[in-house]
C-alpha positions as CSV (number, residue, x, y, z in Angstrom):
1,M,-10.1,-12.0,27.2
2,A,-7.5,-13.5,24.9
3,L,-8.6,-14.2,21.4
4,D,-7.6,-17.3,19.5
5,T,-5.3,-17.2,16.5
6,Q,-8.1,-17.8,14.0
7,T,-10.1,-14.9,15.3
8,I,-7.1,-12.6,15.3
9,E,-6.4,-13.6,11.7
10,Q,-10.0,-12.9,10.7
11,L,-9.8,-9.5,12.4
12,E,-6.5,-8.7,10.6
13,A,-8.0,-9.8,7.3
14,A,-11.1,-7.7,7.7
15,S,-9.0,-4.7,8.8
16,F,-6.8,-5.1,5.7
17,R,-9.9,-5.3,3.4
18,R,-11.1,-2.1,5.1
19,L,-7.8,-0.4,4.5
20,I,-7.8,-1.4,0.9
21,S,-11.3,-0.1,0.4
22,H,-10.4,3.2,2.2
23,L,-7.5,3.7,-0.1
24,Q,-9.6,2.9,-3.2
25,N,-12.2,5.4,-2.1
26,N,-9.7,8.1,-1.3
27,T,-7.9,8.4,-4.6
28,E,-6.9,12.1,-3.8
29,V,-4.4,10.7,-1.4
30,Q,-1.3,10.3,-3.5
31,N,1.2,7.5,-2.9
32,I,4.0,10.0,-2.3
33,D,2.0,11.6,0.5
34,L,1.6,8.1,2.1
35,M,5.3,7.5,1.8
36,I,6.1,10.9,3.4
37,L,3.7,10.4,6.3
38,A,3.7,6.7,6.9
39,D,6.6,5.2,5.0
40,F,4.3,2.9,2.9
41,C,2.0,3.3,0.0
42,R,-0.4,1.3,-2.2
43,N,2.6,-0.3,-4.0
44,C,4.1,-1.4,-0.7
45,L,0.8,-3.1,0.2
46,S,1.0,-4.8,-3.2
47,K,4.5,-6.0,-2.6
48,W,3.6,-7.3,0.9
49,M,0.7,-9.3,-0.7
50,V,3.1,-10.9,-3.2
51,S,5.5,-11.7,-0.4
52,S,2.8,-13.2,1.7
53,A,1.6,-15.3,-1.3
54,N,5.1,-16.5,-1.9
55,E,5.4,-17.6,1.8
56,L,2.2,-19.6,1.3
57,G,3.3,-21.1,-1.9
58,V,0.6,-19.3,-3.9
59,E,1.2,-17.8,-7.3
60,F,0.3,-14.1,-7.2
61,D,2.3,-11.6,-9.1
62,Y,2.9,-7.9,-8.6
63,D,0.5,-6.8,-11.3
64,Q,-2.2,-9.0,-9.8
65,A,-1.5,-7.6,-6.4
66,R,-1.6,-4.0,-7.6
67,E,-4.9,-4.6,-9.4
68,H,-6.3,-5.9,-6.2
69,V,-5.0,-3.0,-4.1
70,Y,-5.9,-0.3,-6.6
71,G,-9.2,-1.9,-7.6
72,M,-8.3,-1.6,-11.3
73,P,-5.2,-2.1,-13.4
74,Y,-2.4,0.2,-12.1
75,S,-2.0,1.9,-15.5
76,E,-5.6,2.8,-15.4
77,W,-5.5,4.1,-11.8
78,K,-2.3,6.1,-12.6
79,G,-4.0,7.7,-15.6
80,L,-7.1,8.6,-13.7
81,H,-5.7,9.6,-10.3
82,Q,-1.9,10.0,-10.0
83,Q,-0.7,13.6,-10.0
84,P,2.9,14.5,-10.7
85,A,4.9,15.0,-7.4
86,T,5.5,18.6,-6.5
87,P,8.9,19.8,-5.7
88,E,7.8,20.2,-2.1
89,Q,6.6,16.5,-2.0
90,M,9.9,15.3,-3.5
91,A,11.9,17.4,-0.9
92,A,9.8,16.0,1.9
93,F,10.2,12.4,0.6
94,Q,14.0,12.9,0.2
95,A,14.2,14.3,3.8
96,R,12.4,11.2,5.1
97,Q,14.7,8.9,3.2
98,D,17.7,10.8,4.5
99,A,16.4,10.6,8.1
100,K,15.9,6.8,7.7
101,Q,19.4,6.3,6.6
102,K,20.8,8.3,9.5
103,G,18.8,5.9,11.7
């Protein structure tokens, strides 16, 4: 059964809201870990929201998007939940970036 465009968009929107909620409830998952494993993080989601807003002609800036994704101002989230990246995390992140450049 093929779904119509409106239903697909509703499913996508609901899934995105669930992803945002999941990330807000799992603050122990650090952005660098997301970048290492999945090549995106909360900040990427925020940038994608801003880009989508721009495509729709809606004013929505990066700080607003981050507050939406993080569930609070980014500076507050950072102070409460962000841990310094370990040398191992930085090495893994750099290895991922190097692998991407090699293509």
